[in-house]
Residue frames as a rotation matrix with the C-alpha (Angstrom) as fourth column:
UNK 1
-0.409 0.274 -0.870 138.73
-0.363 0.826 0.431 16.86
0.837 0.492 -0.239 215.61
UNK 2
0.360 0.620 0.697 136.24
-0.920 0.111 0.377 15.17
0.156 -0.777 0.610 217.92
UNK 3
-0.657 -0.616 0.434 137.26
-0.708 0.703 -0.075 12.03
-0.259 -0.357 -0.898 219.77
UNK 4
-0.296 0.614 0.731 134.01
0.175 0.788 -0.590 10.30
-0.939 -0.047 -0.341 218.93
UNK 5
-0.896 -0.068 -0.439 132.91
-0.411 -0.250 0.877 9.57
-0.170 0.966 0.196 215.38
UNK 6
0.028 0.941 0.337 129.85
-0.698 0.260 -0.668 7.35
-0.716 -0.216 0.664 215.92
UNK 7
0.073 -0.017 -0.997 131.10
-0.938 0.337 -0.074 5.15
0.338 0.941 0.009 213.04
UNK 8
-0.773 -0.441 -0.456 131.65
-0.283 0.883 -0.375 2.21
0.568 -0.160 -0.807 215.37
UNK 9
-0.479 0.633 0.608 128.27
-0.852 -0.169 -0.496 2.29
-0.211 -0.755 0.621 217.11
UNK 10
0.596 0.746 -0.299 127.04
-0.801 0.581 -0.146 -0.76
0.065 0.326 0.943 215.19
UNK 11
0.677 -0.341 0.652 130.00
-0.170 0.790 0.590 -2.96
-0.716 -0.510 0.477 216.18
UNK 12
0.640 -0.525 0.561 132.26
0.765 0.361 -0.534 -2.37
0.078 0.771 0.633 213.21
UNK 13
0.476 -0.575 -0.666 135.44
-0.048 -0.772 0.633 -0.37
-0.878 -0.270 -0.395 212.76
UNK 14
0.966 -0.161 -0.203 137.65
-0.225 -0.130 -0.966 0.64
0.129 0.978 -0.161 209.84
UNK 15
0.411 -0.902 0.135 141.07
0.728 0.414 0.547 -0.73
-0.549 -0.126 0.826 209.03
UNK 16
-0.201 -0.542 -0.816 143.71
-0.316 -0.753 0.578 1.41
-0.927 0.374 -0.020 207.34
UNK 17
-0.993 -0.096 0.063 142.61
0.034 0.277 0.960 1.46
-0.109 0.956 -0.272 203.73
UNK 18
-0.590 0.808 -0.014 138.93
-0.800 -0.581 0.152 1.79
0.115 0.101 0.988 204.64
UNK 19
-0.420 0.453 -0.786 137.72
-0.013 0.864 0.504 -1.81
0.907 0.222 -0.357 204.89
UNK 20
0.005 0.533 0.846 135.04
-0.954 -0.252 0.164 -2.23
0.300 -0.808 0.507 207.60
UNK 21
-0.448 -0.170 -0.878 135.34
0.022 0.979 -0.201 -5.23
0.894 -0.110 -0.435 209.94
UNK 22
0.694 0.690 -0.204 133.55
0.179 0.109 0.978 -6.43
0.697 -0.715 -0.048 213.10
UNK 23
0.343 -0.554 0.758 135.17
-0.812 -0.581 -0.057 -5.15
0.472 -0.596 -0.650 216.30
UNK 24
0.571 -0.082 0.817 135.44
-0.572 0.674 0.468 -8.74
-0.589 -0.734 0.338 217.54
UNK 25
0.909 -0.256 -0.330 137.49
-0.155 0.527 -0.836 -9.92
0.388 0.810 0.439 214.55
UNK 26
0.641 -0.733 -0.228 140.88
0.750 0.536 0.387 -11.52
-0.161 -0.419 0.893 215.15
UNK 27
-0.098 -0.696 0.712 142.64
0.725 -0.539 -0.428 -8.60
0.681 0.475 0.557 213.47
UNK 28
0.298 0.280 0.913 141.02
-0.306 -0.878 0.369 -6.10
0.904 -0.389 -0.175 215.83
UNK 29
0.999 0.042 -0.021 141.68
0.003 0.381 0.924 -8.34
0.046 -0.923 0.381 218.83
UNK 30
0.367 -0.930 0.002 145.34
0.914 0.360 -0.184 -8.65
0.171 0.069 0.983 217.79
UNK 31
-0.376 -0.587 0.717 146.06
0.441 -0.794 -0.419 -4.95
0.815 0.158 0.557 217.50
UNK 32
0.547 0.595 0.589 143.80
-0.333 -0.490 0.805 -4.22
0.768 -0.637 -0.070 220.46
UNK 33
0.896 -0.291 -0.335 145.96
0.443 0.566 0.695 -6.51
-0.012 -0.771 0.637 222.58
UNK 34
-0.121 -0.944 0.306 149.06
0.890 -0.240 -0.389 -4.70
0.441 0.225 0.869 221.29
UNK 35
-0.027 0.207 0.978 147.42
-0.115 -0.972 0.203 -1.45
0.993 -0.107 0.050 222.43
UNK 36
0.929 0.367 0.045 146.75
-0.116 0.174 0.978 -3.02
0.351 -0.914 0.204 225.85
UNK 37
0.460 -0.850 -0.257 150.39
0.882 0.470 0.026 -4.09
0.099 -0.238 0.966 226.02
UNK 38
-0.267 -0.552 0.790 151.47
0.479 -0.787 -0.388 -0.52
0.836 0.275 0.475 225.30
UNK 39
0.423 0.512 0.747 149.32
-0.402 -0.633 0.662 0.71
0.812 -0.580 -0.062 228.20
UNK 40
0.956 -0.121 -0.266 150.83
0.286 0.578 0.764 -1.86
0.061 -0.807 0.588 230.58
UNK 41
-0.008 -0.992 0.126 154.31
0.930 -0.054 -0.364 -0.75
0.368 0.115 0.923 229.57
UNK 42
-0.069 0.085 0.994 153.12
-0.040 -0.996 0.083 2.77
0.997 -0.034 0.072 230.39
UNK 43
0.912 0.389 0.127 152.29
-0.170 0.077 0.982 1.48
0.372 -0.918 0.136 233.89
UNK 44
0.537 -0.795 -0.282 155.84
0.844 0.510 0.167 0.16
0.011 -0.327 0.945 234.20
UNK 45
-0.275 -0.622 0.733 157.21
0.584 -0.714 -0.387 3.54
0.764 0.322 0.560 233.15
UNK 46
0.316 0.512 0.799 154.98
-0.278 -0.755 0.594 5.36
0.907 -0.410 -0.097 235.62
UNK 47
0.993 0.103 0.059 156.23
-0.089 0.320 0.943 3.18
0.078 -0.942 0.327 238.47
UNK 48
0.440 -0.898 -0.018 159.94
0.887 0.438 -0.144 3.37
0.138 0.047 0.989 237.58
UNK 49
0.881 -0.280 -0.381 162.60
-0.154 -0.932 0.330 5.87
-0.448 -0.232 -0.864 238.52
UNK 50
-0.032 -0.900 0.435 165.28
0.389 0.389 0.835 4.20
-0.920 0.196 0.338 236.39
UNK 51
0.277 0.159 -0.948 165.92
-0.555 -0.779 -0.293 6.61
-0.784 0.607 -0.127 233.50
UNK 52
-0.718 -0.591 -0.368 167.76
-0.647 0.372 0.665 4.05
-0.256 0.715 -0.650 231.37
UNK 53
-0.765 0.517 0.384 164.93
0.480 0.855 -0.196 1.55
-0.430 0.034 -0.902 231.71
UNK 54
0.177 0.862 -0.474 162.33
0.203 -0.504 -0.840 4.25
-0.963 0.052 -0.264 230.99
UNK 55
-0.154 -0.304 -0.940 164.17
-0.789 -0.535 0.302 5.22
-0.595 0.789 -0.157 227.78
UNK 56
-0.982 -0.188 0.008 164.11
-0.154 0.827 0.540 1.60
-0.108 0.529 -0.842 226.54
UNK 57
-0.484 0.864 0.136 160.43
0.656 0.461 -0.598 1.23
-0.579 -0.200 -0.790 227.42
UNK 58
0.182 0.542 -0.820 159.46
-0.193 -0.798 -0.571 4.46
-0.964 0.263 -0.041 225.69
UNK 59
-0.591 -0.425 -0.685 161.23
-0.761 0.015 0.648 3.31
-0.265 0.905 -0.333 222.53
UNK 60
-0.947 0.270 0.175 159.28
0.291 0.950 0.110 0.05
-0.137 0.155 -0.978 222.76
UNK 61
-0.112 0.949 -0.294 156.04
0.363 -0.237 -0.901 1.99
-0.925 -0.207 -0.318 223.12
UNK 62
-0.033 0.033 -0.999 156.79
-0.739 -0.673 0.002 3.78
-0.672 0.739 0.047 219.87
UNK 63
-0.881 -0.334 -0.335 157.54
-0.473 0.651 0.594 0.49
0.020 0.682 -0.731 218.15
UNK 64
-0.698 0.676 0.235 154.24
0.481 0.687 -0.545 -0.93
-0.530 -0.267 -0.805 219.41
UNK 65
0.138 0.704 -0.696 152.41
-0.329 -0.631 -0.703 1.82
-0.934 0.327 0.145 217.53
UNK 66
-0.394 -0.370 -0.841 154.17
-0.914 0.057 0.403 0.53
-0.101 0.927 -0.360 214.43
UNK 67
-0.991 0.048 0.123 153.15
0.047 0.999 -0.015 -3.07
-0.123 -0.009 -0.992 215.26
UNK 68
-0.268 0.961 -0.071 149.54
0.312 0.017 -0.950 -1.98
-0.912 -0.277 -0.304 215.72
UNK 69
0.137 0.273 -0.952 149.56
-0.716 -0.637 -0.286 -0.05
-0.684 0.721 0.109 212.44
UNK 70
-0.782 -0.463 -0.418 151.06
-0.624 0.589 0.514 -3.06
0.008 0.663 -0.749 210.66
UNK 71
-0.851 0.489 0.193 148.26
0.405 0.844 -0.352 -5.26
-0.335 -0.222 -0.916 211.98
UNK 72
-0.011 0.899 -0.437 145.61
0.193 -0.427 -0.884 -2.65
-0.981 -0.094 -0.169 211.14
UNK 73
0.060 -0.044 -0.997 146.76
-0.865 -0.502 -0.030 -2.43
-0.499 0.864 -0.068 207.52
UNK 74
0.672 0.222 0.707 145.81
0.057 0.936 -0.348 -5.43
-0.739 0.274 0.616 205.40
UNK 75
-0.490 -0.836 0.246 148.35
0.272 0.121 0.955 -6.52
-0.828 0.535 0.168 202.82
UNK 76
-0.368 0.291 0.883 147.69
0.929 0.074 0.363 -4.98
0.041 0.954 -0.298 199.44
UNK 77
0.739 0.591 -0.324 146.51
0.618 -0.786 -0.025 -1.65
-0.270 -0.181 -0.946 200.84
UNK 78
0.065 -0.706 0.705 148.33
0.767 -0.417 -0.488 1.16
0.638 0.572 0.514 199.10
UNK 79
0.972 0.222 -0.084 148.98
0.211 -0.651 0.729 3.04
0.107 -0.726 -0.679 202.35
UNK 80
0.332 -0.915 0.228 152.29
0.258 -0.144 -0.955 4.83
0.907 0.377 0.188 202.04
UNK 81
0.166 -0.248 0.954 152.32
-0.755 -0.654 -0.038 6.02
0.634 -0.715 -0.296 205.66
UNK 82
0.937 0.246 0.246 152.25
-0.348 0.691 0.634 2.57
-0.014 -0.680 0.733 207.23
UNK 83
-0.136 -0.990 -0.033 155.59
-0.937 0.140 -0.319 1.39
0.321 -0.013 -0.947 208.54
UNK 84
0.775 0.392 -0.496 155.83
-0.299 0.918 0.259 -2.39
0.557 -0.053 0.829 208.72
UNK 85
0.642 -0.565 0.518 157.82
-0.407 0.322 0.855 -4.48
-0.650 -0.760 -0.023 211.19
UNK 86
0.638 -0.546 -0.542 161.15
-0.522 0.210 -0.827 -5.38
0.566 0.811 -0.151 209.59
UNK 87
0.573 -0.505 -0.646 163.94
0.557 0.818 -0.145 -7.78
0.601 -0.277 0.749 210.50
UNK 88
-0.408 -0.797 0.445 165.99
0.186 -0.550 -0.814 -4.84
0.894 -0.249 0.373 211.86
UNK 89
0.134 0.531 0.837 163.38
-0.790 -0.453 0.414 -4.28
0.598 -0.716 0.359 214.60
UNK 90
0.956 0.193 -0.222 163.75
-0.062 0.870 0.489 -7.90
0.288 -0.454 0.843 215.70
UNK 91
0.190 -0.968 -0.162 167.55
0.620 0.246 -0.745 -7.68
0.761 0.041 0.647 215.59
UNK 92
-0.327 -0.279 0.903 167.41
-0.373 -0.840 -0.395 -4.61
0.868 -0.466 0.171 217.82
UNK 93
0.652 0.601 0.461 165.28
-0.684 0.206 0.699 -6.53
0.326 -0.772 0.546 220.37
UNK 94
0.826 -0.392 -0.405 167.78
0.409 0.911 -0.048 -9.40
0.388 -0.126 0.913 220.33
UNK 95
-0.183 -0.930 0.319 170.68
0.360 -0.365 -0.858 -7.00
0.915 -0.042 0.402 220.86
UNK 96
-0.029 0.277 0.960 168.81
-0.734 -0.658 0.168 -5.40
0.679 -0.700 0.223 223.77
UNK 97
0.935 0.351 -0.043 168.21
-0.251 0.745 0.618 -8.83
0.249 -0.567 0.785 225.34
UNK 98
0.462 -0.836 -0.296 171.89
0.657 0.547 -0.520 -9.78
0.597 0.045 0.801 224.98
UNK 99
-0.286 -0.575 0.766 173.03
-0.057 -0.788 -0.613 -6.46
0.957 -0.219 0.192 226.43
UNK 100
0.191 0.450 0.872 170.79
-0.863 -0.347 0.368 -6.69
0.468 -0.823 0.322 229.50
UNK 101
0.929 0.138 -0.343 171.45
-0.009 0.935 0.354 -10.38
0.369 -0.326 0.870 230.12
UNK 102
0.006 -0.998 -0.069 175.12
0.335 0.067 -0.940 -9.50
0.942 -0.018 0.335 230.64
UNK 103
-0.401 -0.097 0.911 174.04
-0.638 -0.684 -0.354 -7.64
0.657 -0.723 0.212 233.79
UNK 104
0.480 0.751 0.454 172.09
-0.866 0.322 0.383 -10.63
0.142 -0.577 0.805 235.18
UNK 105
-0.569 -0.512 0.643 172.99
-0.615 0.784 0.080 -13.91
-0.546 -0.350 -0.761 236.79
UNK 106
-0.687 0.343 -0.641 171.91
-0.413 0.541 0.733 -16.85
0.598 0.768 -0.230 234.63
UNK 107
0.170 0.837 0.520 168.61
-0.983 0.102 0.155 -18.35
0.077 -0.537 0.840 235.78
UNK 108
-0.863 -0.439 -0.249 168.81
-0.404 0.897 -0.181 -21.79
0.303 -0.056 -0.952 237.32
UNK 109
-0.692 0.712 -0.120 165.14
0.640 0.529 -0.557 -22.01
-0.334 -0.462 -0.822 238.36
UNK 110
-0.094 0.754 0.650 161.75
0.674 -0.432 0.599 -20.54
0.733 0.494 -0.468 237.59
UNK 111
-0.956 -0.181 -0.230 161.02
0.292 -0.652 -0.700 -17.25
-0.023 -0.736 0.676 239.33
UNK 112
-0.024 0.982 -0.188 157.75
0.937 -0.044 -0.348 -15.82
-0.350 -0.185 -0.918 240.54
UNK 113
-0.182 0.016 0.983 156.57
0.609 -0.783 0.126 -12.68
0.772 0.622 0.133 238.76
UNK 114
0.831 0.486 -0.271 156.67
0.520 -0.503 0.690 -9.64
0.199 -0.714 -0.671 241.01
UNK 115
-0.230 -0.931 -0.285 159.17
0.972 -0.208 -0.106 -7.63
0.039 -0.301 0.953 243.00
UNK 116
-0.786 -0.120 -0.607 159.51
0.205 -0.976 -0.073 -3.89
-0.584 -0.182 0.791 242.53
UNK 117
0.160 0.959 -0.234 156.45
0.000 -0.237 -0.971 -2.13
-0.987 0.156 -0.039 241.06
UNK 118
0.183 -0.115 -0.976 158.07
-0.922 -0.363 -0.131 -1.57
-0.340 0.925 -0.173 237.67
UNK 119
-0.855 -0.512 -0.084 159.28
-0.515 0.818 0.258 -5.18
-0.064 0.264 -0.962 237.56
UNK 120
-0.524 0.746 0.410 155.80
0.268 0.601 -0.753 -6.49
-0.808 -0.285 -0.515 238.42
UNK 121
0.402 0.672 -0.622 154.29
-0.388 -0.490 -0.781 -4.31
-0.829 0.555 0.064 235.66
UNK 122
-0.209 -0.561 -0.801 156.88
-0.975 0.054 0.217 -5.67
-0.078 0.826 -0.558 233.21
UNK 123
-0.930 -0.010 0.368 156.01
-0.041 0.996 -0.078 -9.26
-0.366 -0.088 -0.926 234.15
UNK 124
0.021 0.999 0.032 152.37
0.198 0.027 -0.980 -8.33
-0.980 0.027 -0.197 233.49
UNK 125
0.275 0.003 -0.961 153.37
-0.802 -0.551 -0.231 -6.75
-0.530 0.834 -0.150 230.18
UNK 126
-0.772 -0.617 -0.152 155.14
-0.608 0.649 0.458 -9.99
-0.183 0.446 -0.876 229.22
UNK 127
-0.637 0.581 0.506 151.93
0.372 0.807 -0.459 -11.98
-0.675 -0.104 -0.730 229.68
UNK 128
0.426 0.771 -0.474 149.91
-0.089 -0.485 -0.870 -9.48
-0.900 0.413 -0.138 227.64
UNK 129
-0.118 -0.582 -0.805 152.61
-0.926 -0.228 0.300 -9.65
-0.358 0.781 -0.512 224.96
UNK 130
-0.921 -0.205 0.331 152.28
-0.126 0.962 0.243 -13.44
-0.369 0.182 -0.912 224.84
UNK 131
-0.053 0.973 0.224 148.51
0.436 0.224 -0.872 -13.08
-0.899 0.051 -0.436 224.38
UNK 132
0.420 0.138 -0.897 149.11
-0.596 -0.704 -0.387 -10.59
-0.685 0.697 -0.213 221.55
UNK 133
-0.605 -0.726 -0.327 151.49
-0.751 0.384 0.538 -13.10
-0.265 0.571 -0.777 219.97
UNK 134
-0.741 0.376 0.556 148.97
0.294 0.927 -0.235 -15.96
-0.604 -0.011 -0.797 220.24
UNK 135
0.314 0.923 -0.223 146.16
0.206 -0.295 -0.933 -13.84
-0.927 0.247 -0.283 218.79
UNK 136
0.208 -0.329 -0.921 148.37
-0.833 -0.553 0.009 -12.61
-0.512 0.766 -0.389 215.96
UNK 137
-0.852 -0.501 0.151 149.43
-0.377 0.787 0.488 -16.18
-0.363 0.359 -0.860 215.18
UNK 138
-0.314 0.826 0.467 145.77
0.532 0.561 -0.634 -17.22
-0.786 0.049 -0.616 214.95
UNK 139
0.503 0.444 -0.741 145.13
-0.278 -0.729 -0.626 -14.24
-0.818 0.521 -0.243 212.67
UNK 140
-0.312 -0.742 -0.593 148.02
-0.845 -0.069 0.531 -15.37
-0.435 0.666 -0.606 210.44
UNK 141
-0.821 0.069 0.567 146.24
0.172 0.976 0.130 -18.70
-0.545 0.205 -0.813 209.92
UNK 142
0.128 0.969 0.211 143.19
0.711 0.058 -0.701 -16.88
-0.692 0.239 -0.681 208.52
UNK 143
0.978 0.198 -0.073 144.58
0.111 -0.777 -0.619 -13.80
-0.179 0.597 -0.782 206.79
UNK 144
0.305 -0.899 0.315 147.73
0.789 0.054 -0.612 -12.68
0.533 0.436 0.726 205.05
UNK 145
0.996 -0.071 -0.055 149.76
-0.023 -0.792 0.610 -10.61
-0.087 -0.607 -0.790 207.53
UNK 146
0.272 -0.961 0.050 153.37
-0.617 -0.214 -0.757 -9.60
0.738 0.175 -0.652 207.99
UNK 147
0.747 0.060 -0.662 154.67
0.295 0.863 0.411 -12.69
0.596 -0.502 0.627 209.80
UNK 148
-0.401 -0.914 0.065 157.56
0.392 -0.236 -0.889 -10.68
0.828 -0.331 0.453 211.22
UNK 149
-0.003 0.485 0.874 155.00
-0.712 -0.615 0.339 -9.23
0.703 -0.621 0.347 213.65
UNK 150
0.909 0.335 -0.248 154.75
-0.108 0.764 0.636 -12.66
0.403 -0.551 0.731 215.29
UNK 151
0.218 -0.920 -0.327 158.53
0.762 0.370 -0.532 -12.93
0.610 -0.133 0.781 215.56
UNK 152
-0.413 -0.335 0.847 158.72
-0.117 -0.903 -0.414 -9.38
0.903 -0.270 0.334 216.93
UNK 153
0.425 0.667 0.612 156.14
-0.719 -0.162 0.676 -10.13
0.550 -0.727 0.411 219.64
UNK 154
0.829 -0.194 -0.524 157.96
0.352 0.910 0.220 -13.34
0.434 -0.367 0.823 220.55
UNK 155
-0.208 -0.978 0.001 161.27
0.690 -0.148 -0.709 -11.48
0.694 -0.147 0.705 221.05
UNK 156
-0.252 0.165 0.954 159.55
-0.402 -0.914 0.052 -8.61
0.880 -0.370 0.296 222.81
UNK 157
0.823 0.565 0.059 158.10
-0.299 0.342 0.891 -10.96
0.483 -0.751 0.450 225.43
UNK 158
0.451 -0.756 -0.474 161.61
0.803 0.576 -0.155 -12.28
0.390 -0.311 0.867 226.06
UNK 159
-0.475 -0.637 0.608 162.93
0.337 -0.769 -0.543 -8.74
0.813 -0.053 0.580 226.39
UNK 160
0.217 0.632 0.744 160.14
-0.542 -0.556 0.630 -7.78
0.812 -0.540 0.222 228.80
UNK 161
0.896 0.033 -0.443 161.08
0.285 0.722 0.630 -10.77
0.341 -0.691 0.638 231.00
UNK 162
-0.037 -0.991 -0.125 164.74
0.898 0.022 -0.439 -9.70
0.438 -0.128 0.890 231.00
UNK 163
-0.429 -0.092 0.899 163.77
-0.030 -0.993 -0.116 -6.08
0.903 -0.076 0.423 231.73
UNK 164
0.713 0.673 0.194 161.61
-0.282 0.023 0.959 -7.21
0.641 -0.739 0.206 234.66
UNK 165
0.631 -0.572 -0.524 164.64
0.757 0.602 0.254 -9.00
0.170 -0.557 0.813 236.06
UNK 166
-0.393 -0.777 0.492 166.77
0.641 -0.615 -0.459 -5.88
0.659 0.135 0.740 235.44
UNK 167
0.086 0.513 0.854 164.21
-0.307 -0.802 0.512 -3.69
0.948 -0.306 0.088 237.23
UNK 168
0.948 0.248 -0.199 164.33
0.082 0.415 0.906 -5.97
0.307 -0.875 0.373 240.28
UNK 169
0.262 -0.932 -0.251 168.13
0.940 0.305 -0.155 -6.12
0.221 -0.195 0.956 240.26
UNK 170
-0.442 -0.482 0.756 168.55
0.417 -0.857 -0.302 -2.37
0.794 0.182 0.581 239.96
UNK 171
0.251 0.595 0.763 166.05
-0.498 -0.596 0.630 -1.73
0.830 -0.538 0.147 242.75
UNK 172
-0.641 -0.622 0.449 167.75
-0.706 0.250 -0.662 -4.25
0.300 -0.742 -0.600 245.04
UNK 173
0.344 0.813 0.470 164.82
-0.883 0.450 -0.132 -6.70
-0.319 -0.370 0.873 245.03
UNK 174
-0.749 -0.603 0.275 165.75
-0.493 0.784 0.376 -10.34
-0.443 0.146 -0.885 244.98
UNK 175
-0.270 0.627 -0.731 163.99
-0.757 0.330 0.563 -12.78
0.595 0.705 0.386 242.70
UNK 176
-0.060 0.372 0.926 161.76
-0.827 0.501 -0.255 -15.30
-0.559 -0.781 0.278 244.41
UNK 177
-0.872 -0.265 -0.412 162.34
-0.462 0.723 0.514 -18.84
0.162 0.638 -0.753 243.13
UNK 178
0.241 0.949 -0.202 159.30
-0.847 0.308 0.433 -20.97
0.473 0.067 0.878 242.45
UNK 179
-0.787 -0.399 0.471 159.09
-0.592 0.703 -0.393 -23.82
-0.175 -0.589 -0.789 244.92
UNK 180
-0.357 0.698 -0.621 156.95
-0.397 0.488 0.777 -26.68
0.845 0.524 0.103 243.65
UNK 181
0.032 0.482 0.876 154.45
-0.988 0.146 -0.044 -28.03
-0.149 -0.864 0.481 246.17
UNK 182
-0.631 -0.390 -0.670 155.47
-0.523 0.852 -0.003 -31.62
0.572 0.349 -0.742 246.58
UNK 183
0.326 0.907 -0.267 152.53
-0.343 0.377 0.861 -32.42
0.881 -0.189 0.434 248.83
UNK 184
-0.143 -0.429 -0.892 154.62
0.688 0.605 -0.401 -32.86
0.711 -0.671 0.208 251.96
């Protein structure tokens, strides 16, 4: 199979089920941002030597393919291969957050994104995840989508924040508290 098809040369692409839509549509922007998020998580994996963290991130990458497929499949399409985000995926994210928060000191202040390379990439991933969530929410106001995708992205951004903190802790990097400029 060739990587290029030429079917998108006029600015349209196909959703699962065959419907053609403009490449700039909210649906395409939503799952395109999920794809971008997956690539940023790949950057975090590439810069990490923590096998436990890598295993979690690789599982999340697989789930993001599911999220993208969910967004790329309009409701009503009789596509039997599409796996949709379900409540159990969100519950698993919440359990992962709770598990990792046990290893961390509670936050008492805002922290600056950064630290170890994998932590910095995870902070970046969190911001891309928030953009995916915002875009998906806007899509939900115009089209019928699986609203659990929005909840999933919301929890995932929380998990990515916790994992960034974990990456810094495990690499011995301290978190830098935000110091407001009081003009003095």
